[in-house]
KEKE-3310 file (N, C-alpha, C; in steps of 0.2 Angstrom, whole numbers, plus 5000, padded with zeros to 4 digits):
npx = (4448:4457:4475:4482:4496:4507:4518:4534:4539:4553:4555:4547:4550:4563:4556:4549:4562:4566:4557:4560:4570:4572:4564:4572:4581:4594:4605:4601:4603:4617:4622:4615:4622:4634:4633:4630:4643:4652:4648:4647:4662:4666:4659:4665:4678:4676:4671:4684:4696:4691:4684:4683:4698:4697:4688:4675:4657:4645:4631:4617:4618:4633:4637:4636:4641:4654:4655:4655:4666:4675:4676:4677:4687:4685:4681:4677:4668:4662:4656:4645:4640:4635:4625:4616:4608:4594:4590:4586:4578:4566:4564:4562:4549:4543:4547:4548:4551:4559:4566:4571:4580:4588:4596:4598:4606:4615:4623:4626:4634:4646:4650:4654:4664:4672:4677:4684:4694:4699:4706:4713:4724:4725:4737:4747:4747:4748:4756:4756:4745:4733:4727:4726:4725:4716:4701:4691:4692:4692:4680:4675:4675:4672:4662:4658:4662:4655:4645:4643:4646:4635:4624:4627:4620:4609:4605:4604:4593:4594:4598:4608:4605:4602:4598:4592:4581:4574:4568:4562:4551:4546:4541:4534:4524:4520:4519:4529:4542:4556:4571:4567:4565:4578:4586:4582:4583:4598:4603:4601:4610:4623:4622:4624:4637:4644:4646:4656:4666:4668:4657:4664:4670:4656:4648:4654:4651:4637:4638:4644:4633:4624:4630:4632:4621:4617:4627:4625:4612:4615:4625:4616:4605:4610:4618:4609:4605:4597:4581:4564:4553:4539:4529:4519:4508:4501:4505:4505:4506:4517:4528:4529:4534:4547:4552:4555:4560:4574:4579:4576:4568:4553:4537:4526:4507:4493:4477:4472:4465:4467:4468:4463:4462:4455:4457:4458:4473:4490:4497:4512:4526:4542:4554:4572:4590:4603:4611:4604:4595:4597:4598:4582:4577:4582:4572:4560:4559:4559:4548:4537:4535:4530:4528:4523:4536:4539:4555:4560:4570:4577:4577:4580:4579:4570:4569:4566:4575:4583:4591:4589:4574:4577:4574:4575:4587)
npy = (4353:4364:4370:4386:4392:4402:4413:4417:4434:4438:4426:4426:4440:4435:4425:4434:4444:4433:4428:4439:4438:4429:4433:4443:4447:4444:4443:4455:4465:4465:4470:4481:4488:4488:4498:4508:4508:4511:4524:4533:4533:4539:4552:4554:4557:4568:4578:4579:4580:4593:4603:4604:4608:4622:4626:4627:4625:4615:4614:4610:4597:4591:4606:4611:4606:4608:4621:4618:4611:4619:4629:4622:4610:4599:4582:4580:4572:4565:4573:4576:4563:4564:4574:4569:4561:4566:4568:4554:4550:4559:4553:4541:4540:4547:4543:4529:4520:4508:4503:4512:4519:4509:4508:4523:4524:4515:4521:4537:4531:4524:4535:4546:4536:4534:4544:4555:4543:4546:4561:4561:4553:4559:4567:4561:4551:4559:4570:4582:4594:4603:4599:4609:4628:4635:4643:4642:4630:4619:4623:4616:4604:4597:4599:4591:4579:4574:4574:4564:4554:4552:4548:4533:4530:4534:4524:4515:4514:4523:4537:4550:4555:4569:4585:4582:4572:4582:4590:4578:4576:4589:4592:4581:4584:4597:4598:4608:4607:4595:4599:4614:4612:4609:4618:4629:4627:4618:4631:4640:4635:4638:4651:4655:4650:4662:4669:4663:4660:4671:4678:4678:4664:4660:4662:4653:4640:4641:4642:4627:4619:4620:4615:4599:4594:4595:4583:4573:4570:4567:4556:4546:4545:4544:4549:4558:4548:4547:4550:4554:4556:4562:4562:4570:4565:4562:4551:4537:4523:4519:4528:4522:4508:4512:4518:4508:4498:4505:4512:4503:4501:4500:4508:4518:4522:4531:4541:4555:4572:4589:4602:4615:4615:4603:4592:4575:4565:4555:4551:4548:4539:4536:4529:4535:4530:4547:4548:4542:4554:4561:4552:4547:4562:4563:4551:4555:4567:4563:4553:4561:4577:4587:4584:4586:4588:4583:4583:4577:4576:4563:4557:4544:4528:4511:4494:4483:4482:4495:4501:4485:4485:4485:4479:4491:4488)
npz = (5893:5885:5887:5887:5879:5883:5874:5880:5878:5877:5867:5858:5850:5846:5836:5828:5822:5817:5806:5799:5794:5785:5777:5769:5755:5753:5742:5735:5746:5747:5734:5735:5747:5743:5732:5737:5746:5735:5731:5743:5746:5733:5734:5747:5743:5731:5739:5751:5745:5735:5741:5756:5760:5755:5762:5756:5756:5755:5758:5768:5780:5779:5777:5788:5797:5792:5794:5810:5814:5809:5818:5831:5829:5829:5825:5807:5801:5812:5817:5806:5807:5817:5817:5808:5814:5819:5807:5805:5812:5810:5795:5797:5803:5791:5780:5777:5787:5793:5784:5776:5784:5789:5778:5773:5787:5785:5775:5777:5787:5781:5774:5782:5789:5779:5774:5786:5786:5773:5774:5783:5775:5763:5764:5765:5752:5742:5733:5733:5743:5747:5730:5722:5721:5715:5717:5708:5700:5711:5717:5702:5699:5714:5716:5704:5705:5718:5716:5704:5711:5719:5713:5713:5727:5727:5718:5726:5734:5744:5755:5757:5769:5779:5775:5766:5768:5775:5764:5755:5763:5764:5754:5750:5760:5753:5740:5734:5721:5722:5718:5720:5735:5739:5736:5741:5756:5756:5750:5760:5771:5763:5762:5776:5779:5774:5783:5792:5783:5774:5760:5747:5746:5749:5739:5727:5733:5731:5715:5713:5719:5711:5700:5706:5708:5695:5690:5697:5692:5680:5684:5688:5679:5668:5651:5638:5624:5616:5605:5604:5590:5583:5570:5559:5545:5528:5520:5526:5527:5518:5523:5538:5535:5526:5538:5548:5541:5536:5549:5556:5565:5576:5575:5580:5579:5576:5573:5568:5568:5562:5570:5566:5551:5552:5546:5543:5546:5550:5564:5567:5578:5584:5592:5593:5591:5592:5582:5572:5568:5557:5548:5549:5545:5532:5529:5529:5524:5511:5508:5512:5511:5516:5527:5545:5559:5573:5585:5599:5616:5624:5639:5644:5637:5638:5636:5622:5610:5614:5631:5642:5655:5671:5688:5701:5713)
capx = (4448:4465:4476:4484:4504:4510:4527:4539:4540:4559:4554:4541:4553:4566:4551:4547:4566:4570:4552:4561:4577:4569:4560:4577:4583:4601:4609:4599:4603:4621:4621:4613:4628:4641:4632:4631:4651:4655:4645:4650:4668:4665:4656:4670:4682:4677:4672:4688:4699:4693:4681:4687:4704:4696:4681:4668:4654:4642:4625:4615:4620:4639:4639:4636:4646:4660:4658:4656:4672:4681:4677:4680:4692:4678:4681:4671:4665:4658:4650:4640:4636:4629:4619:4610:4604:4589:4584:4583:4571:4563:4567:4558:4541:4539:4549:4548:4552:4567:4569:4573:4583:4594:4600:4602:4612:4623:4627:4629:4641:4651:4650:4658:4671:4677:4680:4689:4701:4703:4708:4721:4728:4728:4743:4752:4745:4746:4763:4753:4739:4728:4729:4725:4723:4712:4694:4686:4693:4689:4672:4666:4678:4673:4655:4654:4666:4653:4636:4644:4646:4626:4621:4625:4617:4601:4601:4602:4587:4595:4600:4615:4603:4606:4592:4588:4576:4568:4568:4558:4545:4541:4538:4526:4519:4516:4520:4534:4546:4562:4574:4566:4567:4586:4589:4582:4589:4605:4606:4601:4617:4629:4624:4626:4645:4646:4646:4661:4672:4668:4653:4667:4667:4650:4645:4658:4646:4633:4641:4643:4626:4622:4635:4631:4613:4618:4631:4619:4608:4619:4627:4607:4600:4615:4616:4603:4607:4588:4576:4558:4550:4533:4528:4513:4508:4498:4506:4506:4510:4525:4532:4529:4540:4551:4556:4556:4566:4580:4581:4576:4566:4547:4534:4519:4503:4487:4473:4473:4464:4468:4464:4464:4461:4450:4458:4461:4480:4493:4503:4518:4529:4547:4563:4578:4596:4604:4615:4600:4591:4598:4593:4576:4575:4580:4568:4554:4558:4560:4543:4529:4540:4524:4524:4526:4540:4544:4562:4563:4575:4573:4584:4581:4574:4572:4563:4565:4579:4586:4593:4582:4572:4579:4569:4580:4588)
capy = (4359:4363:4377:4390:4392:4408:4411:4423:4439:4436:4420:4432:4445:4431:4423:4440:4444:4426:4428:4447:4439:4426:4436:4448:4446:4446:4446:4461:4470:4465:4474:4490:4490:4488:4503:4513:4511:4516:4531:4538:4533:4545:4557:4559:4559:4574:4583:4581:4583:4599:4606:4605:4612:4628:4628:4627:4624:4610:4615:4604:4595:4594:4612:4613:4600:4608:4626:4618:4608:4624:4634:4618:4608:4594:4579:4584:4566:4560:4579:4574:4557:4564:4579:4564:4557:4570:4569:4547:4551:4563:4549:4534:4541:4548:4541:4520:4516:4505:4501:4518:4520:4507:4511:4527:4525:4514:4526:4540:4530:4525:4543:4548:4535:4536:4554:4552:4539:4550:4566:4558:4548:4563:4570:4553:4547:4564:4574:4591:4596:4602:4598:4618:4633:4638:4640:4640:4625:4616:4621:4615:4598:4594:4597:4586:4573:4571:4573:4559:4547:4551:4542:4525:4529:4534:4516:4507:4516:4524:4544:4552:4559:4576:4592:4578:4570:4586:4591:4574:4576:4596:4588:4577:4588:4602:4598:4611:4603:4592:4604:4621:4612:4607:4624:4630:4619:4619:4637:4644:4634:4641:4659:4656:4649:4666:4672:4661:4659:4673:4678:4674:4656:4657:4663:4646:4635:4643:4638:4619:4617:4620:4610:4594:4592:4592:4577:4569:4567:4563:4548:4544:4544:4544:4555:4556:4546:4544:4555:4556:4560:4561:4563:4569:4563:4556:4543:4532:4515:4521:4531:4517:4505:4515:4520:4503:4494:4508:4512:4497:4504:4499:4513:4517:4527:4533:4546:4563:4578:4595:4608:4623:4613:4599:4586:4568:4565:4551:4552:4542:4539:4532:4533:4534:4535:4553:4547:4539:4557:4565:4547:4549:4567:4562:4547:4560:4573:4559:4550:4566:4583:4591:4581:4592:4586:4586:4580:4580:4575:4558:4555:4535:4522:4505:4490:4481:4487:4498:4496:4479:4484:4480:4482:4493:4487)
capz = (5893:5885:5891:5881:5880:5879:5872:5884:5875:5873:5862:5851:5848:5840:5832:5822:5821:5814:5801:5795:5790:5780:5771:5766:5748:5755:5738:5734:5750:5745:5730:5736:5749:5738:5728:5744:5748:5730:5730:5748:5744:5726:5736:5751:5739:5729:5747:5755:5738:5732:5746:5763:5761:5754:5768:5751:5760:5751:5761:5771:5785:5778:5777:5793:5800:5791:5801:5818:5813:5809:5825:5838:5829:5830:5818:5803:5800:5817:5816:5802:5807:5825:5815:5805:5820:5821:5802:5803:5817:5806:5791:5801:5803:5785:5773:5776:5794:5797:5777:5775:5791:5787:5770:5775:5792:5782:5770:5781:5791:5778:5773:5788:5790:5774:5775:5789:5783:5768:5777:5786:5770:5757:5763:5762:5748:5736:5732:5736:5744:5742:5725:5717:5725:5712:5720:5703:5698:5716:5715:5699:5701:5719:5713:5698:5708:5721:5711:5702:5717:5722:5707:5716:5733:5723:5713:5731:5739:5750:5753:5763:5777:5781:5773:5761:5773:5777:5757:5754:5770:5763:5746:5752:5762:5751:5732:5729:5717:5727:5717:5723:5741:5740:5734:5749:5761:5756:5751:5767:5773:5762:5765:5782:5777:5773:5789:5793:5779:5769:5757:5741:5746:5748:5730:5726:5737:5726:5712:5717:5724:5705:5697:5708:5704:5686:5688:5702:5687:5675:5686:5690:5673:5661:5646:5634:5619:5612:5603:5602:5584:5580:5562:5556:5538:5525:5519:5533:5526:5514:5529:5544:5529:5524:5545:5548:5537:5534:5553:5561:5573:5578:5576:5583:5575:5578:5567:5572:5569:5564:5576:5561:5545:5551:5541:5544:5543:5556:5569:5568:5584:5583:5595:5589:5594:5590:5576:5565:5567:5551:5542:5548:5543:5526:5526:5530:5516:5504:5507:5511:5509:5519:5532:5551:5563:5580:5587:5608:5618:5625:5644:5644:5633:5641:5632:5614:5605:5618:5637:5646:5659:5676:5694:5706:5720)
cpx = (4456:4469:4480:4490:4505:4519:4529:4538:4547:4560:4550:4545:4559:4564:4552:4554:4568:4565:4556:4569:4579:4566:4567:4583:4592:4605:4608:4602:4610:4625:4622:4619:4635:4640:4633:4639:4653:4652:4646:4657:4671:4664:4662:4676:4684:4676:4677:4694:4698:4688:4682:4693:4703:4690:4675:4662:4648:4636:4622:4618:4628:4641:4640:4642:4651:4661:4657:4661:4676:4682:4679:4683:4690:4680:4674:4667:4660:4653:4644:4638:4630:4624:4614:4606:4595:4585:4583:4579:4566:4560:4561:4550:4539:4540:4550:4551:4558:4569:4573:4579:4589:4598:4602:4607:4617:4626:4628:4635:4648:4653:4657:4665:4675:4680:4684:4695:4702:4707:4714:4725:4732:4736:4749:4752:4750:4752:4762:4745:4738:4730:4730:4724:4719:4706:4689:4686:4691:4683:4670:4670:4676:4665:4652:4657:4658:4647:4637:4645:4638:4621:4620:4622:4611:4599:4601:4597:4587:4599:4604:4613:4603:4598:4590:4581:4572:4566:4561:4552:4541:4539:4533:4522:4514:4517:4525:4539:4553:4566:4574:4569:4573:4590:4589:4585:4594:4607:4606:4609:4623:4629:4624:4633:4648:4650:4652:4668:4673:4662:4657:4665:4661:4645:4648:4651:4639:4632:4640:4639:4626:4624:4634:4624:4615:4621:4628:4615:4609:4622:4620:4605:4605:4615:4614:4608:4603:4585:4571:4555:4544:4532:4520:4511:4502:4499:4509:4509:4518:4531:4535:4535:4544:4557:4558:4561:4573:4581:4582:4573:4557:4543:4527:4513:4496:4482:4474:4470:4467:4466:4460:4462:4456:4451:4462:4468:4483:4498:4507:4524:4536:4553:4568:4585:4598:4607:4609:4595:4594:4596:4587:4573:4575:4575:4559:4552:4558:4552:4536:4533:4536:4522:4530:4530:4541:4549:4560:4567:4572:4579:4585:4578:4575:4565:4565:4569:4584:4588:4589:4581:4574:4575:4577:4582:4586)
cpy = (4360:4370:4380:4392:4397:4410:4415:4429:4438:4430:4424:4436:4439:4428:4429:4443:4439:4428:4433:4444:4433:4426:4440:4446:4446:4447:4452:4467:4470:4471:4481:4492:4492:4496:4507:4516:4515:4522:4535:4538:4539:4551:4561:4560:4567:4581:4584:4584:4590:4604:4610:4610:4619:4631:4629:4627:4621:4609:4608:4601:4595:4601:4615:4611:4603:4617:4625:4615:4614:4627:4626:4614:4599:4587:4579:4576:4563:4568:4578:4568:4558:4570:4576:4562:4559:4568:4560:4547:4553:4556:4545:4535:4544:4547:4533:4520:4514:4502:4507:4522:4516:4508:4517:4528:4521:4517:4534:4538:4529:4531:4545:4547:4535:4542:4556:4551:4544:4558:4565:4555:4552:4565:4568:4552:4553:4568:4582:4589:4599:4603:4606:4621:4637:4639:4637:4632:4618:4616:4616:4607:4594:4592:4592:4579:4570:4569:4566:4550:4548:4546:4535:4522:4529:4528:4513:4508:4518:4532:4544:4556:4565:4580:4586:4575:4575:4590:4586:4576:4585:4594:4587:4582:4593:4604:4602:4606:4601:4598:4611:4616:4612:4615:4630:4631:4622:4627:4641:4642:4638:4649:4659:4655:4656:4671:4669:4661:4665:4674:4675:4667:4656:4657:4655:4641:4634:4638:4629:4618:4615:4614:4604:4592:4591:4586:4574:4565:4563:4555:4544:4540:4542:4550:4552:4554:4546:4550:4553:4558:4557:4565:4562:4570:4561:4553:4538:4524:4516:4525:4525:4511:4507:4516:4513:4499:4498:4510:4505:4496:4503:4505:4511:4523:4527:4539:4552:4567:4583:4599:4614:4619:4607:4592:4581:4565:4557:4552:4547:4543:4535:4537:4530:4533:4540:4552:4544:4547:4560:4558:4550:4556:4566:4556:4551:4565:4569:4554:4557:4572:4588:4591:4586:4586:4585:4582:4582:4575:4571:4554:4548:4533:4516:4501:4487:4486:4492:4494:4490:4484:4479:4484:4484:4488:4489)
cpz = (5893:5886:5887:5883:5878:5879:5874:5877:5873:5867:5856:5847:5842:5836:5825:5820:5816:5805:5796:5791:5786:5775:5768:5759:5749:5749:5734:5737:5750:5739:5730:5740:5747:5733:5733:5745:5744:5731:5736:5748:5739:5730:5743:5747:5737:5736:5751:5751:5738:5737:5750:5762:5759:5759:5762:5754:5753:5755:5764:5777:5784:5780:5783:5797:5798:5795:5806:5818:5812:5815:5830:5837:5829:5824:5814:5801:5806:5817:5812:5803:5814:5823:5810:5808:5819:5814:5800:5809:5814:5799:5790:5799:5798:5780:5772:5782:5795:5790:5776:5780:5790:5784:5772:5783:5790:5779:5772:5786:5788:5774:5777:5792:5784:5772:5780:5787:5778:5770:5779:5782:5763:5758:5764:5754:5743:5736:5734:5737:5750:5735:5719:5723:5722:5714:5714:5702:5705:5716:5709:5701:5708:5719:5709:5700:5713:5717:5707:5707:5720:5718:5710:5722:5731:5719:5720:5734:5742:5748:5758:5768:5775:5778:5766:5764:5772:5768:5755:5757:5769:5757:5747:5752:5758:5743:5729:5725:5722:5725:5720:5731:5744:5740:5739:5756:5762:5753:5755:5771:5771:5762:5771:5783:5776:5777:5793:5791:5774:5762:5749:5740:5745:5741:5726:5727:5732:5718:5712:5717:5716:5699:5699:5707:5699:5684:5691:5694:5681:5677:5686:5684:5666:5657:5640:5625:5614:5610:5602:5596:5584:5574:5561:5549:5536:5523:5524:5532:5522:5522:5533:5538:5529:5533:5548:5547:5536:5543:5559:5567:5572:5576:5579:5581:5577:5571:5570:5566:5568:5566:5572:5556:5543:5549:5546:5543:5550:5560:5568:5574:5584:5588:5591:5591:5589:5584:5573:5566:5560:5545:5543:5546:5533:5522:5525:5522:5508:5502:5507:5516:5514:5525:5539:5554:5568:5585:5595:5610:5623:5634:5644:5642:5639:5636:5627:5611:5608:5625:5639:5652:5666:5682:5698:5710:5726)
residu = (UNK:UNK:UNK:UNK:UNK:UNK:UNK:UNK:UNK:UNK:UNK:UNK:UNK:UNK:UNK:UNK:UNK:UNK:UNK:UNK:UNK:UNK:UNK:UNK:UNK:UNK:UNK:UNK:UNK:UNK:UNK:UNK:UNK:UNK:UNK:UNK:UNK:UNK:UNK:UNK:UNK:UNK:UNK:UNK:UNK:UNK:UNK:UNK:UNK:UNK:UNK:UNK:UNK:UNK:UNK:UNK:UNK:UNK:UNK:UNK:UNK:UNK:UNK:UNK:UNK:UNK:UNK:UNK:UNK:UNK:UNK:UNK:UNK:UNK:UNK:UNK:UNK:UNK:UNK:UNK:UNK:UNK:UNK:UNK:UNK:UNK:UNK:UNK:UNK:UNK:UNK:UNK:UNK:UNK:UNK:UNK:UNK:UNK:UNK:UNK:UNK:UNK:UNK:UNK:UNK:UNK:UNK:UNK:UNK:UNK:UNK:UNK:UNK:UNK:UNK:UNK:UNK:UNK:UNK:UNK:UNK:UNK:UNK:UNK:UNK:UNK:UNK:UNK:UNK:UNK:UNK:UNK:UNK:UNK:UNK:UNK:UNK:UNK:UNK:UNK:UNK:UNK:UNK:UNK:UNK:UNK:UNK:UNK:UNK:UNK:UNK:UNK:UNK:UNK:UNK:UNK:UNK:UNK:UNK:UNK:UNK:UNK:UNK:UNK:UNK:UNK:UNK:UNK:UNK:UNK:UNK:UNK:UNK:UNK:UNK:UNK:UNK:UNK:UNK:UNK:UNK:UNK:UNK:UNK:UNK:UNK:UNK:UNK:UNK:UNK:UNK:UNK:UNK:UNK:UNK:UNK:UNK:UNK:UNK:UNK:UNK:UNK:UNK:UNK:UNK:UNK:UNK:UNK:UNK:UNK:UNK:UNK:UNK:UNK:UNK:UNK:UNK:UNK:UNK:UNK:UNK:UNK:UNK:UNK:UNK:UNK:UNK:UNK:UNK:UNK:UNK:UNK:UNK:UNK:UNK:UNK:UNK:UNK:UNK:UNK:UNK:UNK:UNK:UNK:UNK:UNK:UNK:UNK:UNK:UNK:UNK:UNK:UNK:UNK:UNK:UNK:UNK:UNK:UNK:UNK:UNK:UNK:UNK:UNK:UNK:UNK:UNK:UNK:UNK:UNK:UNK:UNK:UNK:UNK:UNK:UNK:UNK:UNK:UNK:UNK:UNK:UNK:UNK:UNK:UNK:UNK:UNK:UNK:UNK:UNK:UNK:UNK:UNK:UNK:UNK:UNK:UNK:UNK:UNK:UNK:UNK:UNK:UNK:UNK:UNK:UNK:UNK:UNK:UNK:UNK:UNK:UNK:UNK)
# end
């Protein structure tokens, strides 16, 4: 009879950790960490340079930390980090457990640390701090800089914690669009900041919230450089050849039937860069002046002839 050897719990834990470490793609994680540090640095610069000196609330946990810091004189970065702990616990159970917690904890820690460092250094490095007393300028520049910094953090598969965690959980449970959830959660914080800093400052905060979202989308997805065109025509072969020859773009086509006329026609879909739209219109006018054309804005194009497809870190 063979005896069964049971490994001590400490050895089993070590074995589990060792297995986990072996399966980590360290290059991928280092790239993600670099994105997070870059994004946190940019976001922190926007907040500390433009918004904090004028008490403009960013909404969410950052806005709560700003209000508490103003009343108590405690470190804003430390308050932000502490207020994120409950959010991380919620995110652990609903948004990806340790993988979510690891990256988001790293992102929020970097943000809090870099923010306190920058707040200490700006008065020493800049000839004038704050840079401007114009509230509108500070609102716009702060929102844009913070939004641009949020893109690299999202590319790394992380968030800055805070109400973005609550927003994602609510979106998962209710199906409400994420943009609406953020507007409600962050908007309530900005409204509350009006009690502390005055409602004129709160109004600037709402403007900043809107601009911040636009800048974040731009940072994450880039400028729209392409247009997708659908052409309904009777001259399939000639139209197809002209588009491919003169624009250097391949096309997709299929048969279509007019709902009113019942006639069979051909639909051609082609994606081009924005400067090529004028040439495309000339080609269509030359080949089939009676064609029906729709042109739509395309945010991003991946694949042959455009931007290569890359896996997200």
